[in-house]
C-alpha positions as CSV (number, residue, x, y, z in Angstrom):
1,X,0.0,0.0,0.0
2,X,2.8,2.4,1.0
3,X,4.7,1.7,-2.3
4,X,1.5,2.4,-4.2
5,X,1.0,5.7,-2.5
6,X,4.7,6.7,-3.0
7,X,4.7,5.8,-6.7
8,X,1.3,7.2,-7.4
9,X,1.0,10.3,-9.8
10,X,1.4,13.6,-8.0
11,X,-2.2,14.8,-8.7
12,X,-3.4,11.6,-7.0
13,X,-1.2,12.2,-4.0
14,X,-2.5,15.8,-3.7
15,X,-6.1,14.6,-3.9
16,X,-5.5,12.0,-1.2
17,X,-3.9,14.7,1.0
18,X,-6.7,17.1,0.4
19,X,-9.3,14.5,1.3
20,X,-7.5,13.7,4.5
21,X,-7.4,17.3,5.5
22,X,-11.1,17.7,4.7
23,X,-11.8,15.0,7.2
24,X,-9.3,16.0,9.8
25,X,-10.2,19.8,10.1
26,X,-13.7,19.2,11.5
27,X,-12.3,16.3,13.6
28,X,-9.7,18.8,15.0
29,X,-12.6,21.2,15.9
30,X,-14.5,18.5,17.6
31,X,-11.4,17.4,19.5
32,X,-10.9,21.0,20.7
33,X,-14.5,21.1,21.9
34,X,-14.1,17.8,23.7
35,X,-10.9,18.9,25.4
36,X,-12.6,22.2,26.4
37,X,-15.6,20.4,27.9
38,X,-13.6,17.6,29.4
39,X,-15.7,14.8,27.8
40,X,-15.5,13.0,24.5
41,X,-19.2,13.3,23.8
42,X,-20.2,16.9,22.9
43,X,-23.7,17.9,21.8
44,X,-23.5,19.9,18.6
45,X,-26.1,22.2,17.1
46,X,-26.7,23.0,13.4
47,X,-24.9,26.3,13.7
48,X,-21.7,24.5,14.8
49,X,-22.1,22.1,11.9
50,X,-22.4,25.0,9.4
51,X,-19.4,26.8,11.1
52,X,-17.3,23.6,10.8
53,X,-18.2,23.1,7.1
54,X,-17.4,26.7,6.2
55,X,-14.2,26.6,8.2
56,X,-13.2,23.4,6.4
57,X,-13.9,24.7,3.0
58,X,-12.1,28.0,3.5
59,X,-9.1,26.3,5.2
60,X,-8.7,24.0,2.2
61,X,-8.7,27.0,-0.1
62,X,-6.1,28.7,2.2
63,X,-3.9,25.6,2.1
64,X,-4.1,25.5,-1.7
65,X,-3.3,29.2,-2.1
66,X,-0.3,29.0,0.3
67,X,1.1,26.2,-1.8
68,X,0.9,23.5,0.9
69,X,-0.3,20.9,-1.6
70,X,2.6,21.7,-3.9
71,X,5.0,20.4,-1.3
72,X,5.9,16.7,-1.7
73,X,5.5,15.1,1.7
74,X,8.6,12.9,1.4
75,X,10.7,16.1,0.8
76,X,8.9,18.3,3.3
77,X,11.2,20.5,5.4
78,X,10.8,23.2,8.0
79,X,9.5,25.7,5.4
80,X,6.6,23.4,4.6
81,X,5.7,23.0,8.3
82,X,5.9,26.8,8.8
83,X,3.5,27.1,5.8
84,X,1.1,24.6,7.6
85,X,1.3,26.7,10.8
86,X,0.5,29.9,8.9
87,X,-2.4,28.1,7.2
88,X,-3.8,26.8,10.5
89,X,-3.5,30.3,12.0
90,X,-5.6,31.7,9.2
91,X,-8.0,28.8,9.7
92,X,-8.4,29.9,13.4
93,X,-9.3,33.4,12.2
94,X,-11.8,31.9,9.8
95,X,-13.3,29.8,12.6
96,X,-13.6,32.7,15.0
97,X,-15.2,35.0,12.4
98,X,-17.6,32.3,11.1
99,X,-18.6,31.4,14.7
100,X,-19.3,35.0,15.5
101,X,-21.4,35.6,12.3
102,X,-23.3,32.3,12.8
103,X,-23.7,32.9,16.5
104,X,-22.5,29.3,17.1
105,X,-21.4,30.3,20.6
106,X,-18.1,28.3,20.5
107,X,-16.1,28.8,23.7
108,X,-13.2,31.1,23.0
109,X,-10.7,28.7,24.6
110,X,-11.8,25.9,22.2
111,X,-10.9,28.1,19.2
112,X,-7.3,28.5,20.7
113,X,-7.2,24.7,21.4
114,X,-8.3,24.1,17.8
115,X,-4.9,25.6,16.6
116,X,-3.0,22.9,18.5
117,X,-5.3,20.0,17.7
118,X,-5.3,20.9,14.0
119,X,-1.5,21.3,13.8
120,X,-1.1,18.0,15.6
121,X,-3.6,16.0,13.5
122,X,-2.5,17.6,10.2
123,X,1.3,17.8,10.8
124,X,2.0,14.6,12.6
125,X,1.0,12.2,9.7
126,X,3.0,14.3,7.3
127,X,6.1,14.1,9.6
128,X,5.5,10.4,10.1
129,X,5.3,9.7,6.3
130,X,8.4,11.9,5.7
131,X,10.4,9.9,8.3
132,X,9.3,6.6,7.0
133,X,10.2,7.5,3.4
134,X,13.5,8.9,4.6
135,X,14.3,5.6,6.3
136,X,13.3,3.7,3.2
137,X,15.5,6.0,1.0
138,X,18.4,5.8,3.4
139,X,18.4,2.0,3.1
140,X,18.8,2.4,-0.7
141,X,21.3,5.3,-0.7
142,X,25.0,5.3,-0.2
143,X,26.3,7.0,3.0
144,X,28.7,9.8,2.4
145,X,30.7,12.4,4.4
146,X,30.6,16.1,3.5
147,X,33.6,18.3,4.1
148,X,32.7,21.9,4.5
149,X,30.2,23.2,7.0
150,X,29.8,26.5,5.3
151,X,26.8,27.7,3.2
152,X,27.7,25.3,0.3
153,X,28.0,22.3,2.7
154,X,24.7,23.2,4.4
155,X,22.9,23.5,1.0
156,X,24.5,20.2,-0.1
157,X,23.3,18.4,3.1
158,X,19.8,19.8,2.6
159,X,19.8,18.7,-1.1
160,X,20.9,15.2,-0.2
161,X,17.9,14.7,2.0
162,X,15.9,14.2,-1.2
163,X,18.6,12.3,-3.1
164,X,18.0,8.7,-4.2
165,X,21.7,8.2,-4.6
166,X,23.6,9.6,-1.5
167,X,22.8,10.1,2.1
168,X,24.9,12.5,4.2
169,X,25.9,10.9,7.5
170,X,28.2,13.5,9.0
171,X,29.8,16.9,8.3
172,X,33.5,17.8,8.7
173,X,35.3,21.1,8.8
174,X,38.7,22.5,9.8
175,X,37.1,25.5,11.6
176,X,37.2,24.5,15.3
177,X,34.3,26.9,16.1
178,X,31.9,24.7,14.1
179,X,33.0,21.4,15.7
180,X,30.3,19.5,17.7
181,X,27.6,21.8,16.3
182,X,24.5,20.3,14.6
183,X,23.7,21.4,11.1
184,X,20.7,19.9,9.1
185,X,20.6,17.2,11.8
186,X,24.3,16.3,11.2
187,X,27.1,16.7,13.7
188,X,30.2,18.6,12.6
189,X,33.4,16.7,13.2
190,X,37.2,17.3,13.1
191,X,39.2,16.1,10.1
192,X,41.1,13.7,12.3
193,X,37.9,11.9,13.1
194,X,37.5,10.7,9.5
195,X,38.7,7.1,10.1
196,X,36.3,6.5,12.9
197,X,33.4,7.9,10.8
198,X,34.4,5.6,7.9
199,X,34.2,2.6,10.2
200,X,31.0,3.7,11.9
201,X,29.0,4.5,8.8
202,X,30.8,2.1,6.3
203,X,31.2,5.1,3.9
204,X,33.5,5.0,0.9
205,X,33.0,8.6,-0.4
206,X,33.5,12.1,0.8
207,X,32.0,15.1,-1.0
208,X,33.9,18.4,-1.0
209,X,31.8,21.6,-0.5
210,X,34.5,24.2,-0.3
211,X,32.7,27.2,-1.6
212,X,35.2,29.7,-3.1
213,X,38.3,28.1,-1.6
214,X,41.5,28.8,-3.6
215,X,43.3,26.1,-5.6
216,X,46.1,26.1,-3.0
217,X,43.6,25.5,-0.2
218,X,41.9,22.7,-2.2
219,X,45.2,21.1,-3.0
220,X,46.3,21.1,0.6
221,X,43.0,19.5,1.7
222,X,43.0,16.9,-1.0
223,X,46.5,15.9,0.0
224,X,45.3,15.3,3.6
225,X,42.2,13.4,2.5
226,X,44.1,11.2,0.1
227,X,45.6,9.4,3.0
228,X,42.2,7.7,3.7
229,X,40.7,5.0,1.6
230,X,38.0,7.3,0.3
231,X,36.8,8.4,-3.2
232,X,36.9,12.1,-3.2
233,X,34.1,13.9,-5.1
234,X,33.4,17.6,-5.4
235,X,30.4,19.8,-5.9
236,X,30.1,22.4,-8.8
237,X,31.6,25.9,-8.4
238,X,29.4,28.4,-6.6
239,X,29.1,30.6,-9.7
240,X,27.8,27.7,-11.7
241,X,25.2,26.9,-9.0
242,X,24.1,30.5,-8.7
243,X,23.9,30.9,-12.5
244,X,21.8,27.8,-12.8
245,X,24.4,25.9,-14.9
246,X,24.6,23.2,-12.3
247,X,22.8,21.8,-9.3
248,X,24.6,21.5,-5.9
249,X,23.9,17.8,-5.7
250,X,25.6,17.1,-9.1
251,X,28.8,15.8,-7.6
252,X,31.7,14.8,-9.8
253,X,35.3,13.6,-9.7
254,X,37.8,16.0,-8.3
255,X,39.3,18.2,-11.0
256,X,42.9,17.3,-11.4
257,X,43.5,21.1,-11.5
258,X,42.8,21.1,-7.8
259,X,45.7,18.7,-7.3
260,X,48.3,20.0,-9.8
261,X,47.3,23.6,-10.4
262,X,48.2,26.8,-8.6
263,X,46.3,30.0,-7.9
264,X,46.2,32.0,-11.1
265,X,47.4,35.6,-11.3
266,X,44.6,38.0,-12.0
267,X,44.9,38.8,-15.8
268,X,45.9,42.3,-16.9
269,X,42.8,43.5,-18.6
270,X,44.6,46.0,-20.8
271,X,46.9,43.2,-22.1
272,X,43.9,40.9,-22.7
273,X,42.1,43.5,-24.8
274,X,45.1,45.0,-26.6
275,X,45.0,42.6,-29.6
276,X,41.3,41.5,-29.3
277,X,38.8,44.2,-28.4
278,X,36.9,45.6,-31.4
279,X,39.3,43.8,-33.7
280,X,39.0,41.1,-36.4
281,X,40.6,38.0,-34.9
282,X,41.4,34.7,-36.6
283,X,42.3,31.5,-34.8
284,X,43.8,28.6,-36.7
285,X,43.2,25.1,-35.3
286,X,40.1,26.7,-33.6
287,X,38.6,23.3,-32.9
288,X,41.5,21.9,-30.9
289,X,41.9,22.0,-27.2
290,X,44.1,25.1,-27.1
291,X,42.5,26.8,-30.1
292,X,38.9,26.4,-28.8
293,X,39.9,27.8,-25.4
294,X,41.6,30.7,-27.1
295,X,38.3,31.3,-28.8
296,X,36.4,31.2,-25.5
297,X,38.7,33.7,-24.0
298,X,38.7,36.0,-27.0
299,X,34.9,36.2,-27.3
300,X,34.9,37.6,-23.7
301,X,37.0,40.5,-24.9
302,X,34.4,41.7,-27.4
303,X,36.1,41.4,-30.8
304,X,34.3,42.9,-33.7
305,X,34.6,39.5,-35.6
306,X,36.0,36.1,-34.7
307,X,37.0,33.8,-37.6
308,X,37.4,30.1,-36.8
309,X,39.8,28.3,-39.1
310,X,39.8,24.5,-38.8
311,X,40.5,21.4,-40.9
312,X,38.2,19.1,-38.9
313,X,34.6,19.7,-39.8
314,X,33.0,18.3,-36.5
315,X,35.5,20.2,-34.3
316,X,34.7,23.4,-36.2
317,X,30.9,22.8,-35.9
318,X,31.2,22.1,-32.1
319,X,33.1,25.2,-31.2
320,X,30.9,27.4,-33.5
321,X,27.8,26.1,-31.8
322,X,29.3,26.7,-28.4
323,X,30.4,30.3,-29.1
324,X,27.0,31.2,-30.8
325,X,25.2,29.9,-27.7
326,X,27.5,32.0,-25.5
327,X,26.8,35.1,-27.6
328,X,23.0,34.5,-27.4
329,X,23.1,33.9,-23.6
330,X,25.2,37.1,-23.0
331,X,23.4,39.2,-25.6
332,X,26.6,39.7,-27.7
333,X,26.5,40.8,-31.3
334,X,29.9,39.4,-32.3
335,X,30.1,38.0,-35.8
336,X,31.4,34.4,-35.8
337,X,32.7,33.0,-39.1
338,X,33.5,29.3,-39.5
339,X,35.9,28.4,-42.3
340,X,37.1,24.9,-43.2
341,X,40.6,24.7,-44.5
342,X,44.2,23.7,-44.3
343,X,47.1,26.0,-43.2
344,X,49.1,24.4,-46.0
345,X,47.3,26.4,-48.7
346,X,48.8,29.8,-48.7
347,X,46.6,31.3,-51.5
348,X,43.4,30.4,-49.6
349,X,44.8,31.8,-46.4
350,X,45.8,35.1,-48.1
351,X,42.3,35.4,-49.6
352,X,40.7,34.8,-46.3
353,X,42.9,37.3,-44.4
354,X,42.4,40.0,-47.0
355,X,38.6,39.4,-47.4
356,X,37.9,39.8,-43.7
357,X,40.6,42.3,-43.1
358,X,42.1,40.2,-40.2
359,X,44.1,42.2,-37.7
360,X,45.3,39.5,-35.2
361,X,46.0,35.8,-35.8
362,X,46.5,33.2,-33.2
363,X,48.2,30.2,-34.9
364,X,47.2,27.1,-32.9
365,X,47.0,24.6,-35.8
366,X,49.6,21.9,-35.4
367,X,50.2,18.2,-35.1
368,X,51.4,17.8,-31.5
369,X,51.2,14.1,-30.6
370,X,54.9,13.1,-30.3
371,X,54.6,9.4,-31.4
372,X,52.1,10.2,-34.1
373,X,54.4,12.7,-35.7
374,X,57.4,10.3,-35.3
375,X,55.4,7.8,-37.4
376,X,54.3,10.4,-39.9
377,X,57.4,12.6,-40.4
378,X,56.6,14.3,-43.6
379,X,53.0,15.3,-42.7
380,X,54.2,16.5,-39.3
381,X,56.8,18.8,-40.9
382,X,54.4,19.9,-43.7
383,X,51.8,20.9,-41.1
384,X,53.9,22.4,-38.4
385,X,56.7,24.1,-40.4
386,X,55.2,24.9,-43.8
387,X,51.8,25.5,-42.4
388,X,53.3,28.1,-40.1
389,X,55.4,29.6,-42.9
390,X,52.5,29.9,-45.4
391,X,50.2,31.3,-42.7
392,X,52.8,33.9,-41.8
393,X,53.5,34.9,-45.4
394,X,49.8,35.3,-46.1
395,X,49.6,37.4,-43.0
396,X,52.4,39.7,-44.2
397,X,50.7,40.0,-47.7
398,X,47.3,40.8,-46.1
399,X,48.7,43.4,-43.7
400,X,47.8,41.5,-40.5
401,X,49.0,43.5,-37.5
402,X,49.8,40.7,-35.0
403,X,50.7,37.1,-35.4
404,X,51.1,34.8,-32.4
405,X,52.3,31.2,-32.7
406,X,51.4,28.7,-30.0
407,X,54.6,26.8,-29.4
408,X,55.7,24.1,-27.0
409,X,58.3,23.2,-24.4
410,X,59.2,20.2,-26.7
411,X,60.8,22.8,-29.1
412,X,63.6,23.2,-26.6
413,X,66.5,20.8,-27.3
414,X,64.0,18.5,-29.0
415,X,64.5,14.7,-29.2
416,X,61.6,14.2,-31.5
417,X,60.4,15.4,-34.9
418,X,57.4,17.1,-33.4
419,X,59.5,19.3,-31.2
420,X,62.1,20.0,-33.9
421,X,59.3,21.0,-36.3
422,X,57.9,23.5,-33.8
423,X,61.4,24.9,-33.1
424,X,61.9,25.4,-36.9
425,X,58.4,27.1,-37.0
426,X,59.7,29.5,-34.3
427,X,62.9,30.1,-36.4
428,X,60.8,30.9,-39.5
429,X,58.8,33.6,-37.6
430,X,62.0,35.0,-36.0
431,X,63.5,35.4,-39.5
432,X,60.3,36.9,-40.9
433,X,60.3,39.4,-38.0
434,X,63.7,40.6,-39.1
435,X,62.8,40.6,-42.8
436,X,59.9,43.1,-42.3
437,X,58.2,45.0,-39.5
438,X,54.7,45.6,-40.7
439,X,53.4,42.3,-39.1
440,X,54.6,41.7,-35.6
441,X,55.4,38.1,-35.0
442,X,55.7,36.5,-31.5
443,X,55.5,33.0,-30.1
444,X,54.4,31.6,-26.8
445,X,56.1,28.5,-25.4
446,X,54.6,26.4,-22.7
447,X,54.3,22.8,-21.4
448,X,51.4,20.4,-21.1
449,X,47.9,21.6,-20.5
450,X,45.4,19.7,-18.4
451,X,42.6,18.2,-20.5
452,X,44.2,18.7,-23.9
453,X,44.1,16.0,-26.5
454,X,46.7,13.4,-25.7
455,X,46.8,14.4,-22.0
456,X,47.6,11.7,-19.5
457,X,44.8,12.8,-17.1
458,X,41.8,11.6,-19.2
459,X,43.7,8.5,-20.2
460,X,44.4,7.6,-16.5
461,X,40.8,8.1,-15.6
462,X,39.7,5.8,-18.4
463,X,42.2,3.2,-17.3
464,X,41.1,3.4,-13.6
465,X,37.4,3.0,-14.6
466,X,38.4,-0.1,-16.6
467,X,40.1,-1.6,-13.6
468,X,43.7,-0.8,-14.7
469,X,46.5,-1.1,-15.3
470,X,47.6,2.5,-15.6
471,X,50.3,2.8,-18.2
472,X,53.3,5.1,-17.5
473,X,56.2,5.1,-20.0
474,X,59.0,5.5,-17.3
475,X,59.1,5.7,-13.5
476,X,61.1,8.9,-13.5
477,X,59.3,10.9,-16.2
478,X,58.2,14.4,-15.2
479,X,56.1,17.0,-16.9
480,X,55.0,20.6,-16.4
481,X,51.2,21.2,-16.3
482,X,49.0,24.2,-16.7
483,X,45.2,24.6,-17.0
484,X,43.9,25.4,-20.5
485,X,42.1,28.6,-19.4
486,X,45.3,29.9,-17.7
487,X,47.5,29.1,-20.6
488,X,45.1,30.7,-23.1
489,X,44.8,33.9,-21.0
490,X,48.6,34.1,-20.8
491,X,48.9,33.6,-24.5
492,X,46.6,36.6,-25.1
493,X,48.6,38.7,-22.7
494,X,52.0,37.7,-24.0
495,X,50.9,38.4,-27.6
496,X,50.0,41.9,-26.6
497,X,53.6,42.5,-25.4
498,X,55.3,41.3,-28.6
499,X,57.6,43.8,-30.4
500,X,58.6,41.4,-33.2
501,X,60.3,38.0,-33.1
502,X,59.7,37.6,-29.3
503,X,59.8,34.1,-27.8
504,X,57.7,34.2,-24.6
505,X,58.0,31.5,-22.0
506,X,55.2,30.8,-19.5
507,X,55.9,30.1,-15.8
508,X,54.6,26.5,-15.5
509,X,55.1,26.1,-11.8
510,X,56.6,23.0,-10.3
511,X,57.1,19.9,-12.4
512,X,55.0,16.8,-11.7
513,X,56.3,13.3,-11.6
514,X,53.8,11.3,-13.7
515,X,54.1,8.2,-11.5
516,X,53.1,10.3,-8.5
517,X,50.2,11.7,-10.5
518,X,49.0,8.1,-11.3
519,X,49.3,7.1,-7.6
520,X,47.3,10.2,-6.6
521,X,44.5,9.6,-9.1
522,X,44.2,6.0,-7.8
523,X,43.9,7.3,-4.3
524,X,41.3,10.0,-5.2
525,X,39.2,7.2,-6.7
526,X,39.1,5.5,-3.3
527,X,41.2,2.6,-4.6
528,X,44.6,1.3,-3.7
529,X,47.7,0.7,-5.8
530,X,48.5,-3.0,-6.6
531,X,52.2,-3.6,-6.1
532,X,54.6,-6.0,-4.4
533,X,53.8,-4.6,-1.0
534,X,50.1,-4.7,-1.6
535,X,49.4,-7.6,-4.0
536,X,45.7,-7.5,-3.4
537,X,45.4,-3.8,-4.4
538,X,43.0,-2.5,-7.0
539,X,45.0,-0.8,-9.7
540,X,48.4,-1.7,-11.0
541,X,50.9,0.8,-12.5
542,X,52.6,-0.6,-15.6
543,X,55.8,0.9,-17.0
544,X,55.8,0.5,-20.8
545,X,59.1,2.2,-21.8
546,X,59.7,5.6,-23.4
547,X,57.9,6.1,-26.7
548,X,59.8,7.1,-29.8
549,X,61.3,10.6,-29.3
550,X,60.0,11.0,-25.8
551,X,62.1,12.8,-23.1
552,X,62.2,12.1,-19.4
553,X,61.8,15.8,-18.7
554,X,60.9,18.9,-20.6
555,X,62.6,22.3,-20.7
556,X,61.3,25.8,-21.5
557,X,64.5,27.5,-22.3
558,X,67.4,26.6,-24.7
559,X,69.8,28.8,-22.8
560,X,70.0,30.9,-19.7
561,X,69.4,34.2,-21.4
562,X,65.9,35.0,-20.1
563,X,64.3,38.2,-19.0
564,X,61.2,39.1,-17.1
565,X,58.3,41.1,-18.5
566,X,55.6,43.2,-16.9
567,X,53.6,40.0,-16.2
568,X,54.9,37.8,-13.3
569,X,54.1,34.6,-15.2
570,X,55.6,35.5,-18.5
571,X,59.3,35.7,-19.5
572,X,61.0,36.4,-22.7
573,X,63.9,34.3,-24.1
574,X,66.7,35.6,-26.2
575,X,67.8,32.7,-28.4
576,X,69.9,32.2,-31.5
577,X,68.1,32.5,-34.9
578,X,68.8,32.5,-38.6
579,X,68.7,35.3,-41.2
580,X,65.9,35.1,-43.7
581,X,68.1,34.0,-46.6
582,X,69.5,31.1,-44.5
583,X,66.0,30.2,-43.3
584,X,64.6,30.4,-46.9
585,X,67.4,28.2,-48.2
586,X,66.7,25.6,-45.5
587,X,62.9,25.7,-46.2
588,X,63.4,25.1,-49.9
589,X,65.6,22.1,-49.3
590,X,63.2,20.8,-46.7
591,X,60.3,21.3,-49.1
592,X,62.0,19.2,-51.8
593,X,62.9,16.4,-49.3
594,X,59.3,16.3,-48.2
595,X,58.1,16.2,-51.8
596,X,60.4,13.4,-52.7
597,X,59.5,11.6,-49.4
598,X,63.1,11.4,-48.3
599,X,62.5,10.9,-44.6
600,X,66.1,10.5,-43.6
601,X,67.0,13.7,-45.5
602,X,64.1,15.6,-43.8
603,X,65.5,14.6,-40.4
604,X,69.0,15.5,-41.5
605,X,67.8,19.0,-42.4
606,X,66.1,19.4,-39.1
607,X,69.4,18.5,-37.5
608,X,71.0,21.3,-39.5
609,X,68.8,24.0,-38.0
610,X,70.0,25.7,-34.8
611,X,67.5,23.8,-32.8
612,X,69.8,21.6,-30.7
613,X,67.8,18.6,-32.2
614,X,69.0,15.3,-30.8
615,X,66.8,12.7,-32.5
616,X,66.5,9.7,-30.2
617,X,64.4,7.3,-32.4
618,X,65.5,5.3,-35.3
619,X,63.3,6.7,-38.1
620,X,60.0,4.9,-37.1
621,X,58.0,6.5,-40.0
622,X,55.4,3.8,-40.9
623,X,55.3,4.4,-44.6
624,X,59.1,5.0,-45.0
625,X,60.0,1.8,-43.2
626,X,57.5,-0.2,-45.2
627,X,59.0,1.4,-48.4
628,X,62.5,0.2,-47.3
629,X,61.2,-3.3,-46.3
630,X,59.5,-3.7,-49.7
631,X,62.7,-2.5,-51.5
632,X,60.8,0.4,-53.2
């Protein structure tokens, strides 16, 4: 019967509740009269019957108008009961007025007693049903701890009372003033009481409700919590909750940014807008991880027009839709143009730049996956080197004001073709910057960004969900990491400081050991590492060996000649470069080698460039090796 009522349509539940109230209101009046007279049998006259009927009818109307029947009993909270109390108070006034008009001669004390009998008879069953349903739901839900007894933690605890997935069993906070207090029926505990709470409630998850805590504070807390065998989940950011983008109960995995990132420096607004505001901007590789985030940041600076240039149709469509939706939501009238194309077609690039009178170009189009480029040498060089050259020449011809290349730390003393091709792309722009001054060229060099294509973070998460193993190439490999939004903002600011041929280097913070990252992600998932010391652990870390061209560690500078800029996270490097005639001669020779598919000659020419290239793989190009094998 109970299951039938719980699963019944909402209109049916409301009708049942209304019928119950219609019966209980006159009963409450009779009970009040019985208590007043001190006996259960009370003689009633017709005027009292009429008074009771009118009071019942008007009370039901009052309950309906105050929204009492819109409240779902299983989710009723203090607000619903306060609404009930207000409705009964109005019912008392109706009873007193009707009794006076009808001259029913009800004792005044019985009218006061009626308030209490009505509240007891109407409220108690609601509270009983709510508690029964809560107990039934608790048996089906997973017990969780909540860290954070601030506003966000309170709202999360309140939201979970109606959750069919999680049931909050305790609150934790590092503020000693909140310890031992009761919030939403939950006691607030110290962080060192976690282990006892885990054992007491058999919980395997802890939800973080940290409000506007900084990345540094989050990182410190997560480090503490990772010592316990708990899966750590987090709630959406407060701004997303306030804006309606997310609900507080929509918990998710901890963002790895909270573990690896650092508090970002407030962007210099004048630098952000210098090359973007009221300008025609074009982004190559606009559908990629870096290119798309650049577009998101640029659109916030109110350009007059944003041109998305991308080879991949689906990627272009996706970022176009996202940006158009953003403009609609924020009432922006920015013109967004989506163009399919390859950066290896100079005439088309020149036509586009001239047609739309492009003022600033952010060149993010590149092949950047190290092993992939090692296996496809010619295409990697064609796209990264010649694509940059053609794009730059088209920019000069079209009178583009600023051209910013998105480079990489792998361009520093490269051990792979991808890195060497990006360093040669830098050399091309440096030479072009000296050849002319109409278009200002600059390049921004940084390390790995969290969440980009090829990033280890989504790969590790996928491997953990599959039960492992997590694959790491080498136990000692380290990398620098930065969030995509921070990297993109710094690119915009660095580009604004360019004077021609500048190589900007971003402060990437402390390097991260990839093995330690893998261990931490296992811990954050509430799992244990499987190793010789713990053979029954959950996830094993497997070392697969360095991939072709892969370095143990990355660098951001070729030499020590580095200077600071007006931004604390941006430096400029003074490095060796070639004259334009030298560069042009090298490019022509490289072009012929690519055309003739002479992979060994391509690599030899890359070695000739002043890039400190130290190729550490044995020409693993798929097609070339098969050529050789077949004796072609």
